[in-house]
C-alpha positions as CSV (number, residue, x, y, z in Angstrom):
1,M,23.0,18.9,-1.8
2,N,24.1,17.2,-5.6
3,K,22.7,18.8,-8.7
4,G,23.1,16.7,-12.0
5,R,22.0,14.7,-14.8
6,Y,20.8,10.5,-14.0
7,I,20.3,7.9,-16.9
8,V,17.6,5.3,-16.3
9,S,19.7,1.8,-16.3
10,S,16.8,0.3,-15.2
11,N,13.0,0.8,-14.2
12,Q,11.1,-2.3,-13.4
13,R,7.3,-3.3,-12.1
14,I,8.1,-5.5,-8.8
15,S,4.9,-5.6,-7.2
16,S,1.2,-6.3,-8.9
17,T,0.0,-3.7,-6.4
18,G,2.2,-0.1,-8.9
19,V,5.4,-0.6,-7.3
20,W,9.1,-0.2,-9.2
21,K,12.4,-0.3,-8.8
22,M,14.5,2.4,-11.1
23,I,18.1,2.1,-10.7
24,L,20.4,5.6,-12.0
25,H,23.9,6.1,-13.2
26,P,24.8,9.6,-13.1
27,A,26.1,11.0,-16.5
28,E,29.2,11.5,-17.8
29,R,30.7,14.1,-15.4
30,C,28.6,14.4,-12.7
31,V,29.3,13.7,-9.6
32,F,28.3,11.2,-7.2
33,P,26.8,12.4,-4.3
34,E,27.7,11.2,-0.7
35,L,24.3,9.9,0.9
36,R,23.1,8.5,3.7
37,P,20.1,5.9,4.9
38,G,16.9,7.9,4.8
39,Q,18.0,10.9,2.9
40,F,16.0,11.2,-0.4
41,V,16.4,12.4,-4.2
42,N,14.1,15.5,-6.0
43,I,13.4,14.0,-9.1
44,A,12.2,16.7,-12.2
45,L,9.6,15.2,-14.7
46,K,9.1,17.2,-18.2
47,G,5.3,18.2,-17.7
48,H,5.6,18.7,-14.2
49,Y,5.8,22.1,-12.4
50,L,7.1,20.2,-9.4
51,R,9.7,17.9,-8.4
52,R,9.2,14.1,-7.3
53,P,11.0,13.4,-4.0
54,I,11.8,9.8,-3.4
55,S,13.2,8.1,-0.8
56,V,16.9,6.3,-1.5
57,C,16.3,2.3,-1.2
58,D,19.7,2.6,-1.6
59,W,23.4,2.7,-3.5
60,D,26.7,1.7,-4.5
61,S,29.2,4.6,-5.2
62,E,31.7,2.2,-6.2
63,N,29.6,1.1,-9.3
64,R,27.6,4.6,-8.9
65,S,24.7,4.0,-8.9
66,I,21.5,4.4,-6.8
67,T,18.4,2.6,-6.7
68,L,14.7,4.2,-6.2
69,V,11.7,2.3,-5.3
70,Y,8.8,3.9,-5.8
71,K,4.4,3.5,-5.8
72,T,2.6,4.8,-8.9
73,V,0.3,6.8,-6.6
74,G,-0.4,9.9,-9.2
75,A,0.5,11.5,-12.2
76,G,4.3,12.2,-12.1
77,T,4.6,8.6,-10.5
78,R,3.0,7.2,-13.3
79,D,5.3,9.1,-15.9
80,M,8.2,7.9,-13.9
81,S,7.1,4.5,-14.6
82,T,7.1,5.1,-18.1
83,C,10.7,6.3,-18.0
84,L,13.1,3.8,-20.5
85,T,16.2,2.8,-20.3
86,G,18.6,4.9,-21.3
87,T,16.0,8.5,-20.1
88,E,17.8,11.1,-18.3
89,L,16.4,12.5,-15.4
90,D,17.1,15.9,-13.8
91,L,17.8,15.1,-9.9
92,L,18.2,16.7,-6.7
93,A,20.4,14.2,-4.7
94,G,21.5,14.0,-0.7
95,L,18.4,15.6,0.3
96,G,17.7,15.3,4.1
97,N,18.8,14.7,7.6
98,G,19.2,11.0,7.0
99,F,18.8,8.2,10.1
100,P,21.7,8.1,12.8
101,I,23.5,4.8,13.5
102,E,23.2,4.2,17.0
103,G,22.2,1.3,19.2
104,K,23.1,-1.9,19.4
105,R,19.8,-4.0,18.9
106,P,18.1,-1.9,16.6
107,L,15.1,-2.3,15.2
108,L,13.7,-1.3,11.6
109,V,10.0,-1.0,10.5
110,G,8.5,0.1,7.3
111,G,5.4,0.1,6.4
112,G,4.0,-0.1,2.6
113,V,6.5,1.8,0.8
114,G,8.3,3.2,3.8
115,M,9.8,-0.4,3.3
116,P,13.2,0.9,0.6
117,P,14.5,3.3,2.9
118,M,14.7,0.5,5.9
119,L,17.4,-1.4,3.1
120,A,19.9,0.7,3.0
121,L,19.9,1.9,6.4
122,A,20.3,-2.4,7.4
123,R,23.2,-2.2,5.5
124,A,25.0,0.3,7.0
125,F,24.3,-1.0,10.7
126,L,25.8,-4.8,8.8
127,K,28.7,-2.8,7.5
128,S,29.1,-1.0,11.3
129,G,29.3,-4.8,12.7
130,I,25.4,-4.9,13.6
131,A,22.7,-6.7,12.3
132,P,19.2,-5.4,12.6
133,V,16.0,-6.7,13.4
134,V,13.3,-5.3,10.3
135,V,10.0,-5.7,10.3
136,G,7.9,-4.7,7.0
137,G,3.8,-3.8,7.3
138,F,1.6,-4.2,4.3
139,A,-2.0,-4.6,3.4
140,S,-1.8,-8.1,1.7
141,A,0.9,-10.7,0.7
142,A,0.7,-8.4,-2.9
143,D,2.4,-5.6,-1.3
144,V,5.4,-7.0,0.0
145,I,8.3,-5.7,-1.5
146,L,11.7,-6.1,-0.8
147,E,11.8,-9.3,0.4
148,D,14.5,-11.1,-1.2
149,D,16.9,-7.7,-1.0
150,F,17.0,-7.8,2.3
151,S,17.5,-11.6,2.5
152,A,20.6,-10.8,0.5
153,L,21.6,-9.5,3.5
154,G,21.3,-12.2,5.3
155,I,18.2,-10.8,7.0
156,E,14.7,-12.4,7.2
157,M,12.0,-9.7,7.1
158,L,9.3,-10.1,9.5
159,I,6.3,-9.7,7.8
160,A,2.6,-8.6,9.1
161,T,-0.4,-8.1,6.6
162,M,-3.7,-6.2,7.5
163,D,-5.3,-9.1,6.1
164,G,-3.2,-12.0,7.1
165,S,-2.6,-13.7,3.8
166,R,1.2,-13.0,4.8
167,G,3.4,-13.4,8.2
168,V,1.0,-12.5,11.0
169,A,-1.9,-10.8,11.1
170,G,-2.2,-7.1,12.0
171,T,0.1,-4.0,12.3
172,V,3.9,-4.0,12.7
173,L,2.9,-3.8,16.7
174,E,2.0,-7.4,16.2
175,H,6.0,-8.3,15.9
176,V,7.2,-4.9,17.3
177,R,6.1,-5.7,20.8
178,K,8.0,-8.7,21.3
179,I,11.4,-7.9,20.0
180,D,13.7,-6.6,22.4
181,A,15.3,-3.7,20.8
182,D,17.1,-0.5,22.0
183,C,16.1,1.8,19.0
184,I,13.5,1.7,16.7
185,Y,14.2,2.9,13.6
186,A,11.2,3.9,11.0
187,C,9.3,5.1,8.0
188,G,5.8,4.5,7.0
189,P,2.3,6.1,6.9
190,K,1.9,8.5,10.4
191,P,-1.0,6.3,12.2
192,M,2.3,3.4,12.7
193,L,4.4,6.0,12.9
194,K,2.2,7.5,16.1
195,A,2.0,3.8,17.4
196,L,5.5,3.3,17.4
197,S,6.1,6.7,18.9
198,K,4.4,5.4,22.1
199,L,6.9,2.4,22.6
200,P,9.5,2.8,25.6
201,Q,12.8,2.8,23.2
202,P,14.0,6.0,21.6
203,A,13.0,6.0,18.1
204,Y,13.7,7.7,14.9
205,L,10.9,8.4,12.4
206,S,11.0,9.2,9.0
207,V,7.8,11.7,8.5
208,E,6.5,12.5,5.1
209,E,4.8,15.7,3.7
210,R,4.3,17.1,0.1
211,M,7.5,19.2,-0.9
212,G,8.2,22.1,-2.6
213,C,11.0,22.9,-3.3
214,G,13.1,19.7,-1.4
215,Y,15.5,21.9,0.3
216,G,14.4,24.2,2.7
217,V,13.5,27.5,0.8
218,C,9.5,26.8,0.0
219,M,8.6,26.5,3.4
220,G,6.0,23.8,1.9
221,C,6.7,21.0,3.9
222,N,6.2,22.3,7.4
223,C,5.7,19.2,10.2
224,P,4.1,20.7,13.8
225,T,7.2,20.0,16.5
226,V,7.8,20.9,19.7
227,D,10.0,23.5,18.9
228,G,7.3,25.3,16.5
229,Y,7.0,23.8,13.1
230,K,9.8,22.3,11.1
231,R,11.2,21.9,7.5
232,V,10.9,18.3,6.6
233,C,13.5,18.6,3.7
234,K,15.7,20.0,5.4
235,D,15.3,19.5,9.4
236,G,13.8,16.4,8.4
237,P,12.6,13.7,7.2
238,V,14.2,11.5,10.5
239,F,13.0,13.2,13.6
240,R,13.2,11.8,16.8
241,K,9.5,10.7,18.4
242,E,10.0,13.0,21.5
243,D,10.3,15.9,18.7
244,L,7.2,15.4,16.7
245,V,3.7,16.3,17.4
246,W,1.0,14.3,16.7
């Protein structure tokens, strides 16, 4: 875990449905964290007692930047969206266990704002010489995010929308069932993760719970597993599908 001050260099709305992209750089003398795909940061915001956990979408160690993509769903994220360039924030970075890099035919699945951590994961697979298949599930065309970012990596994101306004109509399963994958990686709403856990392939699923501390002390983000309750912030957020109890 890395604690430090970070400066907002960009904070822009990227969808009409309230999704924002924030780019941060560490302040002077702040050590840049070692990050893995699937990890998250915990952000302190003025006027809010608890920090806000946000998945890391991407990072650039050479340029010392962290990219976060988040949706305004409550007071905390609404306040995040008002942060101007130059705003200084206190971050705990490099939290959680992240995704392993396994499989020769990986399938990366994101549901809504579960899509962001798939970008860093796709980049990691490409770096290892493996091109993953990426599927994104959204409510409508207006909710589609990061399509251009995946395209910049040379990856066409397959899209499913519940209202049929982009891609195939329905859930991500409309695509997933047709793809020959040997391992599934996913982040998104629990119904999607539960459905993916029933498929025959090994799967690593990133789950979400309300958090207090973000690093395993307060025990406030427990989820049921076959070995009893586990802390999502410390033992997760990524779990093997067979370890989860739905």
